[in-house]
C-alpha positions in Angstrom: 121.1 119.7 78.7 118.6 117.0 79.7 114.9 118.2 79.8 113.4 117.7 83.3 109.6 117.9 83.5 108.1 120.1 86.1 105.2 117.8 86.5 103.7 115.0 84.2 100.1 113.9 83.5 99.6 110.3 82.6 97.1 109.7 79.8 95.9 106.2 78.9 95.6 106.7 75.1 93.2 104.2 73.6 90.2 104.2 71.3 88.4 105.8 74.3 90.9 108.6 74.5 92.3 109.7 71.1 94.9 112.2 70.0 92.2 114.7 69.0 90.8 114.7 72.5 94.3 115.0 73.9 94.9 118.2 72.0 91.8 119.7 73.4 93.1 119.0 76.9 96.3 120.9 76.6 95.0 124.3 77.7 93.4 122.7 80.8 96.6 120.8 81.7 98.6 124.0 81.3 96.2 125.8 83.6 96.6 123.0 86.1 100.4 123.4 86.1 101.4 120.4 84.1 104.5 120.7 82.0 104.5 117.3 80.3 102.0 114.8 78.9 103.0 111.3 79.8 101.3 109.0 77.3 100.6 105.3 77.3 102.0 103.4 74.3 100.3 104.9 71.1 101.8 102.5 68.6 99.6 100.2 66.5 98.3 97.6 68.9 96.0 94.6 68.7 92.6 95.7 67.6 90.5 97.3 70.3 93.4 97.4 72.8 92.6 99.6 75.8 96.1 99.8 77.2 98.6 99.8 74.2 101.1 97.3 75.6 100.2 94.7 73.0 102.0 96.4 70.1 101.7 94.9 66.6 103.5 97.6 64.6 106.0 99.9 66.4 106.4 101.9 63.2 103.2 103.8 63.2 100.7 105.4 65.5 97.7 103.3 66.2 94.9 104.3 63.7 92.4 103.6 66.4 94.0 106.5 68.4 95.0 108.9 65.7 97.6 109.9 63.1 101.1 111.2 63.0 99.7 114.4 61.6 97.6 114.8 64.7 100.6 114.2 66.9 102.5 116.9 65.0 99.5 119.2 65.7 99.7 118.3 69.3 103.5 119.0 69.3 102.8 122.5 67.8 100.2 123.2 70.5 102.5 122.0 73.2 105.2 124.3 72.1 102.8 127.3 72.4 102.5 126.5 76.1 106.2 125.4 76.5 105.0 121.9 77.3 106.5 118.5 76.4 105.7 114.9 75.6 106.9 111.8 77.5 106.2 108.6 75.6 105.9 105.1 77.0 107.7 102.4 74.8 107.5 98.6 75.0 110.8 97.0 73.9 110.3 93.7 75.7 107.3 92.3 73.8 104.8 92.6 71.1 101.3 91.1 70.7 101.1 87.5 69.5 98.3 88.4 67.1 97.5 87.8 63.4 97.9 91.6 62.8 101.6 91.4 63.9 103.2 91.4 60.4 106.7 90.6 61.7 105.5 87.6 63.6 103.2 86.3 60.9 106.1 86.5 58.5 108.0 84.1 60.8 105.0 81.7 60.9 104.8 81.8 57.1 108.4 81.6 56.1 110.3 80.1 59.0 114.0 80.6 58.5 113.5 82.4 55.3 111.8 85.3 57.1 113.9 88.4 57.7 112.3 88.5 61.2 113.3 84.9 62.1 115.7 86.1 64.8 113.5 89.0 66.1 111.4 87.1 68.6 112.7 85.1 71.6 111.8 81.7 70.2 113.7 78.5 70.8 113.2 76.6 67.5 115.4 73.7 68.8 113.0 72.9 71.6 112.6 69.1 71.5 108.8 69.2 71.8 108.2 71.6 68.8 110.4 70.2 66.0 111.6 73.5 64.7 108.2 75.2 65.0 106.9 78.0 67.1 104.1 77.2 69.6 100.7 78.8 68.9 98.8 78.2 72.1 95.4 79.6 71.3 93.2 76.6 70.8 90.2 76.3 73.2 90.7 72.5 73.3 93.5 70.0 72.4 94.2 69.9 68.7 92.7 66.4 68.3 89.3 67.6 69.6 89.5 70.8 67.4 90.1 68.6 64.3 87.3 66.2 65.3 84.9 69.2 65.5 86.0 70.6 62.2 87.0 73.9 63.8 90.1 74.4 61.7 89.7 75.7 58.1 92.0 76.2 55.2 91.1 79.4 53.4 92.4 81.4 50.5 92.3 85.2 49.6 94.5 87.9 48.1 97.0 87.4 51.0 97.4 83.7 50.3 96.4 80.5 52.0 95.6 80.6 55.7 94.7 78.3 58.5 91.8 79.7 60.4 90.5 78.9 63.9 87.5 81.1 64.4 88.8 84.7 64.5 92.4 83.6 64.6 93.8 83.5 61.1 97.4 82.2 60.6 99.3 82.3 57.3 100.0 78.9 55.8 103.7 78.3 55.4 105.5 78.8 52.1 106.0 75.0 52.1 102.2 74.7 51.9 102.0 76.2 48.5 103.9 73.5 46.5 101.9 70.9 48.4 98.5 72.6 47.7 99.3 73.6 44.1 100.6 70.1 43.3 97.2 68.7 44.6 95.4 71.3 42.4 97.6 70.4 39.4 96.9 66.7 39.9 93.2 67.3 40.0 93.0 69.6 37.0 96.0 68.9 34.8 96.0 72.7 34.3 99.2 73.9 32.6 98.8 77.4 34.2 98.8 76.0 37.6 101.9 73.9 36.9 103.7 77.0 35.7 102.6 78.8 38.9 103.9 75.9 40.9 107.2 76.0 39.2 107.5 79.8 39.7 106.6 79.5 43.4 109.1 76.8 44.0 111.8 79.0 42.5 110.6 82.0 44.6 110.8 80.2 47.9 114.2 78.6 47.0 115.9 81.8 48.0 117.7 82.2 51.4 115.6 85.0 52.6 112.1 85.9 51.3 111.2 89.6 51.3 107.7 90.5 52.4 107.0 92.5 49.2 108.5 89.9 46.9 106.4 87.1 48.4 103.3 89.2 48.5 103.7 89.8 44.7 103.9 86.1 44.2 100.7 85.6 46.2 99.0 88.3 44.3 99.8 86.7 41.0 98.5 83.4 42.3 95.3 85.0 43.5 94.7 86.5 40.1 95.2 83.1 38.5 93.1 80.8 40.7 90.8 82.9 42.8 87.2 81.7 42.3 88.4 78.6 40.5 86.0 75.7 40.9 88.8 73.3 41.4 90.3 75.4 44.1 87.0 75.5 46.0 86.7 71.7 45.7 90.2 71.3 47.0 89.5 73.6 50.0 86.3 71.6 50.7 88.1 68.3 50.4 90.9 69.2 52.8 88.6 70.9 55.3 86.4 67.9 55.5 89.3 65.4 56.0 91.2 65.4 59.3 94.1 63.4 57.8 94.6 66.0 55.0 94.4 68.8 57.5 97.0 67.1 59.7 99.2 66.7 56.7 98.9 70.4 56.0 99.7 71.2 59.7 102.8 69.1 59.5 104.1 71.5 56.8 103.7 74.6 59.0 106.4 76.5 60.9 104.0 76.7 63.8 102.3 74.2 66.0 98.7 74.8 67.1 98.2 73.9 70.8 95.6 74.0 73.5 96.2 77.3 75.4 96.7 75.5 78.8 99.6 73.5 77.3 101.8 76.5 77.7 101.8 76.0 81.5 103.7 72.7 81.0 105.8 73.5 77.9 106.6 76.5 75.8 109.3 77.5 73.3 108.9 81.2 73.2 109.4 83.8 76.0 106.2 85.6 76.9 105.4 88.5 79.1 104.8 87.0 82.5 102.4 84.2 81.8 100.4 85.9 79.1 100.4 83.7 75.9 99.4 86.5 73.6 102.4 88.7 74.4 105.6 87.3 72.8 109.0 88.7 73.7 111.5 90.3 71.4 115.3 89.6 71.3 115.9 93.3 71.6 119.5 92.6 72.6 120.3 91.8 69.0 121.5 94.9 67.2 119.3 94.4 64.1 116.2 94.0 66.4 117.0 97.1 68.4 117.6 99.2 65.3 114.5 98.0 63.5 112.1 98.2 66.5 113.2 101.7 67.4 113.2 103.1 63.9 109.9 105.1 64.4 110.8 106.0 68.0 114.1 107.5 66.8 112.2 109.4 64.1 109.8 110.8 66.8 112.8 111.9 68.9 114.6 113.5 66.0 111.5 115.4 64.9 111.1 116.8 68.4 107.7 115.2 68.7 108.7 113.5 72.0 111.1 114.9 74.7 111.1 111.9 77.0 110.8 108.1 76.9 109.6 105.7 79.6 110.8 102.1 79.1 108.3 99.5 80.0 109.4 96.3 81.9 113.2 96.9 81.7 113.7 93.8 83.8 112.5 91.6 81.0 115.4 92.5 78.8 118.4 90.2 78.4 120.8 93.0 79.0 119.2 96.1 80.5 122.6 97.8 81.0 123.4 97.5 77.3 119.9 98.4 76.2 119.8 101.6 78.2 123.2 102.6 76.9 122.0 102.1 73.3 118.8 104.0 74.0 120.6 106.9 75.4 122.9 107.0 72.4 119.9 106.8 70.0 117.8 109.4 71.8 120.5 111.8 72.8 121.6 113.5 76.0 118.7 115.9 76.1 116.1 113.1 76.2 114.4 112.5 79.6 114.7 108.7 80.2 112.9 106.7 82.9 112.4 103.0 83.3 109.6 100.9 84.9 111.4 99.3 87.7 110.0 97.6 90.8 112.3 97.9 93.8 112.1 95.6 96.8 112.7 97.0 100.3 116.0 98.8 100.5 117.0 97.9 96.9 118.5 100.7 94.8 118.6 101.1 91.1 122.1 100.7 89.5 123.6 104.1 89.7 125.5 103.7 86.4 122.4 103.6 84.2 122.3 106.6 81.9 118.7 107.5 82.8 116.9 110.1 85.0 115.2 107.6 87.2 112.3 105.2 87.4 108.5 105.5 87.0 107.7 106.0 90.7 106.6 102.8 92.4 109.2 103.3 95.1 107.8 106.7 95.9 104.3 105.3 96.0 105.4 102.9 98.7 107.3 105.5 100.8 104.4 108.0 100.7 102.0 105.2 101.8 104.1 103.8 104.6 104.8 107.1 106.2 101.0 107.4 106.6 100.3 104.3 108.6 100.5 103.7 112.3 103.4 101.5 113.4 101.6 100.2 116.4 99.0 98.8 114.1 101.2 96.1 112.7 101.2 93.7 115.5 97.5 94.5 116.4 96.3 94.0 112.9 98.2 90.7 112.6 96.5 89.5 115.7 93.1 90.7 114.4 93.7 88.9 111.1 94.5 85.7 112.9 91.4 85.9 115.0 89.0 86.7 112.2 90.6 84.4 109.6 92.2 81.6 111.6 93.2 79.7 108.4 95.1 82.6 106.9 98.8 82.5 106.8 100.5 85.4 108.6 104.0 84.4 107.7 104.4 86.7 104.8 107.8 85.6 103.6 106.7 82.0 103.6 103.6 82.8 101.7 105.6 84.7 99.1 108.0 81.8 98.6 105.2 79.2 98.4 103.2 81.3 95.9 106.3 81.8 93.7 107.0 78.1 93.8 103.4 77.5 92.9 103.7 79.8 89.9 106.9 78.1 88.7 105.6 74.6 89.1 102.0 75.2 87.9 102.0 78.1 85.6 105.7 78.5 84.4 106.7 74.9 84.3 107.7 75.2 80.7 110.0 78.1 81.4 111.5 76.3 84.3 112.2 73.2 82.2 113.7 75.4 79.5 116.2 76.9 81.9 117.2 73.4 83.2 117.5 72.2 79.6 119.8 75.2 78.9 122.0 74.3 81.8 122.2 70.7 80.5 122.8 71.9 76.9 125.7 74.1 78.0 127.0 71.1 80.0 127.0 73.1 83.2 124.9 70.4 85.0 124.5 66.7 84.2 121.7 65.5 82.0 120.7 62.8 84.4 119.0 63.3 87.9 116.5 65.7 86.3 114.1 65.7 89.2 116.6 66.9 91.8 118.0 69.6 89.6 114.5 70.7 88.6 113.5 71.1 92.2 116.7 72.9 93.1 116.5 75.3 90.3 112.8 76.1 91.2 113.7 76.7 94.8 116.7 78.9 93.7 114.5 81.1 91.4 111.7 81.4 94.0 114.3 82.5 96.6 115.4 85.7 94.8 114.5 88.6 97.2 114.4 91.1 94.3 113.1 91.1 90.7 116.6 90.5 89.3 120.3 91.2 89.4 122.2 93.1 86.7 125.6 93.0 85.0 126.9 91.6 81.7 130.3 90.4 82.7 131.9 88.5 85.5 132.3 89.3 88.3 128.9 90.6 88.7 128.5 94.0 90.6 129.0 93.8 94.4 125.2 94.4 95.0 124.4 91.4 92.9 126.6 89.2 95.1 124.7 90.2 98.2 121.4 89.3 96.5 122.8 86.0 95.3 124.0 85.1 98.9 120.5 86.0 100.2 118.9 83.8 97.6 121.3 80.9 98.4 120.6 81.2 102.2 116.8 81.2 101.6 117.0 78.3 99.1 119.2 76.2 101.5 116.7 76.9 104.3 113.8 75.8 102.1 115.5 72.7 100.5 118.5 71.6 102.6 118.3 68.2 100.9 119.3 70.0 97.6 122.5 71.6 99.1 124.8 70.1 96.5 122.7 71.3 93.6 122.2 74.7 95.1 125.9 75.2 95.7 126.5 74.3 92.1 123.9 76.8 90.9 125.4 79.5 93.1 128.8 78.9 91.5 127.3 79.6 88.1 126.6 83.2 89.3 129.9 83.4 91.2 132.3 81.4 89.1 136.1 81.1 89.4 137.4 83.6 86.9 140.2 81.2 86.0 137.7 78.8 84.4 137.9 78.3 80.6 136.7 81.3 78.7 134.0 79.3 76.9 132.6 77.9 80.1 132.5 81.4 81.7 130.7 82.7 78.6 128.1 79.9 78.9 127.6 80.6 82.6 127.2 84.3 82.0 124.6 83.6 79.3 122.6 81.4 81.7 122.8 84.0 84.5 121.5 86.8 82.2 118.9 84.4 80.7 117.6 83.3 84.1 117.2 86.9 85.2 114.6 87.4 82.5 112.3 85.0 84.4 112.9 86.0 88.1 111.0 89.3 87.5 107.9 87.7 86.0 108.0 85.1 88.7 108.0 87.8 91.4 105.2 89.7 89.6 103.0 86.6 89.3 103.9 85.1 92.6 103.7 88.2 94.7 101.7 91.0 93.0 99.2 88.7 91.2 98.9 86.0 93.9 100.2 86.8 97.4 98.6 90.3 97.3 95.2 88.6 97.0 95.9 86.1 99.8 97.7 88.1 102.5 94.9 90.4 103.5 96.1 92.0 106.8 95.9 95.5 105.4 95.2 95.8 101.7 96.5 99.3 101.2 100.0 97.9 101.5 99.4 95.2 99.0 100.6 97.4 96.1 103.0 97.3 93.2 106.3 98.5 94.5 105.3 98.1 98.2 105.3 95.2 100.6 103.0 94.5 103.5 106.0 93.2 105.3 107.4 96.8 105.7 104.0 98.3 107.0 105.4 101.6 108.2 108.2 104.1 107.7 109.3 106.3 110.6 109.9 110.0 109.7 113.6 109.4 110.0 113.4 106.5 107.5 111.3 108.5 105.1 113.8 111.4 105.3 116.6 109.0 104.6 114.9 107.7 101.5 114.3 111.2 100.2 117.9 112.2 100.8 119.2 109.2 98.9 116.7 109.9 96.1 118.0 113.5 95.9 121.5 112.2 95.7 121.1 109.3 93.2 118.1 109.9 91.0 116.5 113.3 91.9 114.4 113.3 88.7 112.7 109.9 89.1 109.0 110.1 88.8 106.9 110.5 92.0 103.9 108.3 91.4 101.0 107.5 93.6 98.6 106.0 91.0 99.3 104.2 87.7 97.5 101.9 85.2 99.1 99.0 87.2 98.2 99.9 90.8 95.9 97.6 92.7 93.6 100.4 93.8 93.3 104.2 93.6 95.6 106.5 95.5 92.9 107.8 97.7 91.4 104.4 98.3 94.8 103.4 99.6 94.9 106.3 102.1 91.4 105.5 103.3 92.3 101.8 104.0 95.5 103.0 105.7 93.4 104.5 108.4 92.6 101.0 109.6 96.2 100.8 110.9 95.2 103.4 113.5 91.8 101.8 114.4 92.5 98.0 114.8 90.0 97.5 117.6 87.2 99.3 115.8 88.1 97.4 112.6 87.9 94.0 114.3 84.5 94.8 115.8 83.1 96.0 112.5 84.5 93.4 110.2 83.4 90.6 112.5 79.9 91.9 112.5 79.9 92.3 108.7 81.3 88.8 108.1 78.7 87.3 110.5 75.9 89.1 108.6 77.3 88.0 105.3 77.4 84.4 106.3 73.8 84.6 107.5 72.4 86.2 104.3 74.6 84.5 101.7 72.2 83.3 99.0 74.3 80.2 98.1 77.8 79.0 98.7 79.4 81.0 101.5 82.7 82.7 100.5 85.9 81.9 102.4 86.5 84.2 105.4 89.7 85.3 103.8 87.9 86.4 100.7 85.3 88.3 102.8 88.0 90.0 104.8 89.5 91.1 101.4 86.2 92.3 100.0 85.2 94.4 103.0 88.4 96.3 102.8 87.9 96.8 99.1 84.4 98.1 99.7 85.7 100.6 102.3 88.1 101.9 99.6 85.7 102.2 96.7 82.4 103.6 98.1 82.5 107.4 97.4 82.2 110.0 100.1 78.6 110.9 99.1 77.8 107.2 99.8 76.2 106.7 96.4 75.9 102.9 95.9 74.2 102.5 92.6 74.1 99.7 89.9 77.2 101.1 88.3 79.2 100.8 91.5 77.9 97.3 92.1 78.8 96.2 88.6 82.3 97.5 89.1 82.7 95.7 92.4 81.4 92.5 90.9 83.9 92.6 88.0 86.6 93.3 90.5 85.6 90.3 92.7 85.9 88.0 89.7 89.4 89.1 89.1 90.4 89.1 92.8 89.1 85.6 93.5 90.9 84.2 90.4 94.1 85.8 91.5 93.9 84.1 94.8 94.1 80.7 93.0 92.3 79.2 96.0 88.7 78.3 95.2 88.9 79.5 91.6 91.6 80.6 89.1 92.0 81.8 85.5 92.9 78.3 84.2 89.8 76.5 85.6 87.3 79.1 86.8 84.9 78.0 89.5 82.0 80.0 88.2 79.6 78.8 90.9 81.8 80.1 93.6 82.4 83.4 91.8 78.7 84.0 91.1 77.8 83.2 94.7 80.3 85.7 96.0 79.3 88.4 93.5 75.6 87.8 94.3 76.5 88.2 98.0 78.3 91.5 97.3 75.3 92.8 95.4 72.9 91.7 98.2 75.0 93.4 100.8 75.3 96.7 98.9 71.6 96.8 98.4 70.8 95.9 102.0 69.7 98.7 104.3 70.6 96.7 107.3 74.1 96.1 106.0 74.6 99.8 105.1 73.4 100.7 108.7 76.3 98.6 110.0 78.9 99.6 107.3 78.5 103.3 106.6 79.4 104.7 110.1 82.9 103.1 109.9 83.2 104.0 106.3 82.5 107.7 107.2 85.2 107.7 109.8 87.8 106.2 107.5 86.7 108.5 104.7 87.1 111.6 106.8 90.7 110.7 107.9 91.4 109.2 104.5 90.9 112.4 102.5 93.1 114.3 104.9 95.8 111.8 104.4 95.3 112.1 100.6 96.2 115.8 100.9 99.4 114.7 102.8 100.2 112.2 100.0 99.6 114.8 97.3 101.7 117.5 98.9 104.6 115.1 99.5 104.4 113.9 95.9 104.5 117.5 94.6 107.4 118.7 96.8 109.7 115.7 97.6 112.7 115.0 95.3 111.4 113.7 92.0 109.1 114.7 89.2 105.4 114.5 90.3 103.1 112.5 88.1 99.3 112.9 88.1 97.4 109.9 86.8 94.5 110.7 84.6 91.5 112.0 86.6 93.3 112.1 89.9 92.8 115.8 90.3 89.6 114.6 92.1 89.4 111.6 94.5 90.7 108.4 93.1 88.8 105.5 94.6 89.3 103.2 91.6 89.8 99.4 91.7 92.5 97.5 89.7 92.5 97.7 85.9 90.4 98.0 83.8 88.5 100.0 86.4 91.3 102.6 86.7 91.1 103.2 82.9 87.5 104.5 83.0 86.7 107.6 80.9 87.5 110.8 82.8 85.0 113.8 82.8 87.4 116.7 82.0 84.6 119.2 81.7 83.9 118.8 85.4 87.6 119.3 86.3 87.9 122.3 84.0 84.8 123.9 85.5 86.1 123.3 89.0 89.6 124.7 88.2 88.1 127.8 86.6 86.0 128.5 89.8 89.1 128.0 92.0 91.6 130.0 90.1 90.0 133.4 90.6 89.6 133.4 94.4 93.0 131.7 94.8 94.6 135.1 94.3 92.8 136.8 97.2 92.5 136.1 101.0 92.2 132.4 101.4 90.5 131.7 104.8 86.9 131.7 103.4 87.9 129.6 100.4 89.7 127.1 102.6 86.6 126.9 104.8 84.4 126.1 101.8 86.8 123.5 100.5 87.2 121.7 103.8 83.5 121.7 104.5 82.7 120.0 101.2 85.5 117.4 100.7 83.2 115.0 98.8 83.4 117.0 95.6 87.2 116.7 95.4 87.8 120.4 94.9 90.0 120.6 97.9 92.4 118.1 96.3 92.3 120.0 93.0 93.0 123.2 94.8 96.0 121.9 96.6 97.3 120.4 93.3 97.2 123.5 91.2 98.4 125.9 94.0 101.4 123.7 94.8 102.3 123.2 91.1 102.2 127.0 90.7 104.7 127.3 93.6 106.7 124.5 92.1 107.0 126.3 88.8 108.0 129.6 90.4 110.7 127.9 92.4 111.5 125.1 90.0 115.2 125.0 90.7 114.5 124.5 94.5 112.4 121.4 93.7 114.6 120.2 90.8 118.0 120.6 92.4 117.5 121.7 96.0 118.7 120.0 99.1 116.3 117.9 101.1 116.6 119.0 104.8 114.6 117.1 107.5 113.0 119.5 110.0 112.5 118.8 113.7 109.3 119.6 115.6 109.0 120.4 119.4 106.1 120.6 121.7 103.2 118.4 122.8 102.4 117.0 119.3 105.8 116.8 117.8 105.3 113.1 116.9 102.4 114.1 114.7 104.4 116.2 112.3 106.4 115.3 109.2 108.3 118.3 107.9 111.2 119.1 105.7 112.8 122.0 103.8 114.0 122.2 100.2 116.9 124.7 99.6 118.7 125.9 96.5 121.2 128.7 97.0 119.2 131.4 98.8 115.7 130.0 97.9 113.8 127.9 100.4 110.6 125.9 100.7 109.1 124.3 103.8 106.5 121.4 103.8 104.7 120.0 106.8 101.9 117.4 107.0 100.1 115.9 110.1 100.6 112.3 111.1 98.5 109.8 113.2 95.4 111.9 112.8 93.0 109.7 114.8 95.1 110.3 117.8 95.3 114.0 117.1 91.6 114.8 116.4 88.3 113.3 117.1 84.9 113.1 115.3 84.9 115.2 112.1 87.4 117.7 113.5 90.2 119.0 111.3 93.8 119.3 112.4 93.7 123.1 112.3 95.0 125.8 114.5 95.7 126.1 118.2 92.8 123.9 119.3 94.7 121.0 118.0 98.4 121.9 117.8 98.9 123.8 121.0 102.6 124.5 121.6 103.9 122.4 118.7 106.6 124.2 116.7 109.0 123.7 113.8 112.6 124.4 114.4 114.2 126.1 111.4 117.8 125.4 110.3 120.5 128.0 110.6 120.4 130.4 107.8 116.7 130.0 107.0 114.8 133.1 105.9 113.1 135.2 108.6 110.0 135.9 106.6 108.0 133.2 104.8 105.2 133.2 102.2 102.3 130.9 102.9 101.6 129.6 99.4 98.3 128.1 100.4 97.2 131.1 102.6 98.4 134.1 100.6 100.0 135.6 103.7 103.4 136.4 105.0 104.7 134.9 108.2 107.6 136.1 110.4 109.9 133.5 111.8 112.7 133.8 114.5 114.2 130.4 114.1 110.9 128.6 114.6 107.3 128.4 113.3 104.2 127.6 115.2 102.2 124.7 113.7 99.0 126.2 115.0 99.7 129.4 113.1 100.7 127.6 109.9 97.5 125.5 110.0 95.0 128.2 111.0 92.9 127.5 107.8 94.4 124.5 106.0 95.7 121.2 107.3 98.9 121.0 105.2 101.7 123.5 104.9 103.7 124.9 102.0 105.9 127.9 102.6 108.5 129.6 100.4 111.2 132.1 101.3 114.3 133.9 100.1 117.3 135.0 102.0 118.2 138.5 100.8 
């Protein structure tokens, strides 16, 4: 039987959070109600990695994080508490780094490497002559050579070509070349013998790592420290021609890092040069890469796996089947999957669900005001007249920009593949290039699935949407677009070899539509379309804006039917801002007029006091929303906060790709904007204007945060708590959301809350609601609800999801549902549209607010209910008064049993 977590807790393992510290957290996490630690990748990564997704060795735990023995100790401790471990794995890519032994073996030995086929490298690319691109030079190679920045070095691991801290192994072909030079210079018989021996060694078809290392050890013993060797190194390093001769012998080609935007012969993660993708679809690669992961599963050290970036894989369907067979039926499996709009995950995948971005969007969109969409669009147009408010057009334009300016090499490779397979003609490159770019930019989702023709029905619907969009954008390319569509929807009577080639292209092309969406939308459009920043979130879309209660209920019922054990996430290491910052900014949707008045005043003030270059209005509109999200409730604006904001501004401005970008940073503009932000945050006059509106948003925001939390904990799915989010999460985008968490504060707060939580709650509720700034009210709701979830775990794991109807004056302000399994029930209710329900600092409590509003209970519901947050019993005769339910606390969690 598959293990299903009760609740997970995400930990960003890194040199800042090691396994030893994790072990110490287990008692606290157990007290909190967590069943499963959900760990960021802990495999050996590039030195100093703070996130772990740049793996260099998947066969061991990162020594900077801990040891396998420490993991085994953790496993033993977890067993004491009946807890489990969910491990994040990264099968799509590894770090392009000198410590990646497998990759360096390819650079050193070329086709003789046992890892030659492991990485997604096109050695037949016409621009690279059988070599792999190494795009890490700070300038073009010619300039690097002119400045003597490349050095040939020698140590016990052999000859290397060094560029500052980047050290690459010289190819096996370099050794005869260099030893022959050494022999010619010295006429040393020993060196001639070593030369002969090395030539015999490298003559084999495949060259084992250990075998080659032994040969290099022997050579090092013979010539290390030799005066002739030192002279040879000095001679080559001082002669550009000799260095170029040596570079010609390598299996890699050193390039200026920006060249990868125009040409590239390896697949990379998104547009990140130093993450090189694997060919995990090859059986030998799958088996080798997962060797240690399989061992961890077999030893019972992990009970769940989360697959990073499943959309990057050539054949996700096959991979997930292989993973399930390897891990076994009891393993909890989830994938990182970004769903667009109404898109659903394939229902045939042998997994429990996804990592929760879809739930994040639903929980956010139910807590916005639908009437704010049109009003905020108009406000945005008035305040920033130059801003584009046609979101779909902006998305298309930005995706096309990424393709043509940042992924030009990938686009050319796909066109070259079509030509190589003789699917399209080799002439008329320009028209086909443009048509293919428009086609890829028109995909409405990350990708389609399927590994045989015909593709699944859902894929055909997506392809037709892509074709319609592409044809609208480029009607002059109709012939080419129709031909491309037929590649995805071929005549099944075509020759088998042609169908095979077309299928290969379809599956290959889908490895790039996801990165294109991520870079074009999440990392570009989301920093340019600034109507309401809380909706600019991974897994969400500002185009949707709001979900009605009926739509929310529909999503939850489908989730319960299809993937009831998907993760319910509201914050991750990838989210653009903290879960509670998002709730606070959402409140703007209810206050468009006040927002317009305030933001216009702030922009005018900023323009007046700008110390230098004045930022674009669109950038200021973005920054002011970000500030509303990040300033804490106690209004502490210190140097640490200002520094965080300034770091964030640099990243945000570059992601716009407007006045500055990552390729060619406009440091003058960036510094002027950061200096302005600092000046504003230190200005008493600005704070007088800013803080009143912040206080209003903050008040309603923390109440919505309670809504979001309760929904996450009780809706279909497995709730995940991102590290530190027991208290308010007002973080900015990474690396800000990976700051060290003070667990002693959280443990202390939990200890204080646990004892009174067993007695009458009204007084405790009053204390918590009067001091929201310390975050204890959020922690209280979290651990109380997790306790109830544990007691009724079958209700929340398997129970039906039943929408409830409210009646009375304020029925539109209630979102409520029941969960039912056999004779056990739970009821959840949260308030909506709070600014229209209360005023000032009032709380949505009791009869003063709710008047005659009631919940209508389904037939067969219990007649007596336990208030899990109030420690009281409530009678019900087919209905429940919201005023009674919210006498002391603004959200509702009831449980009941039919006898």
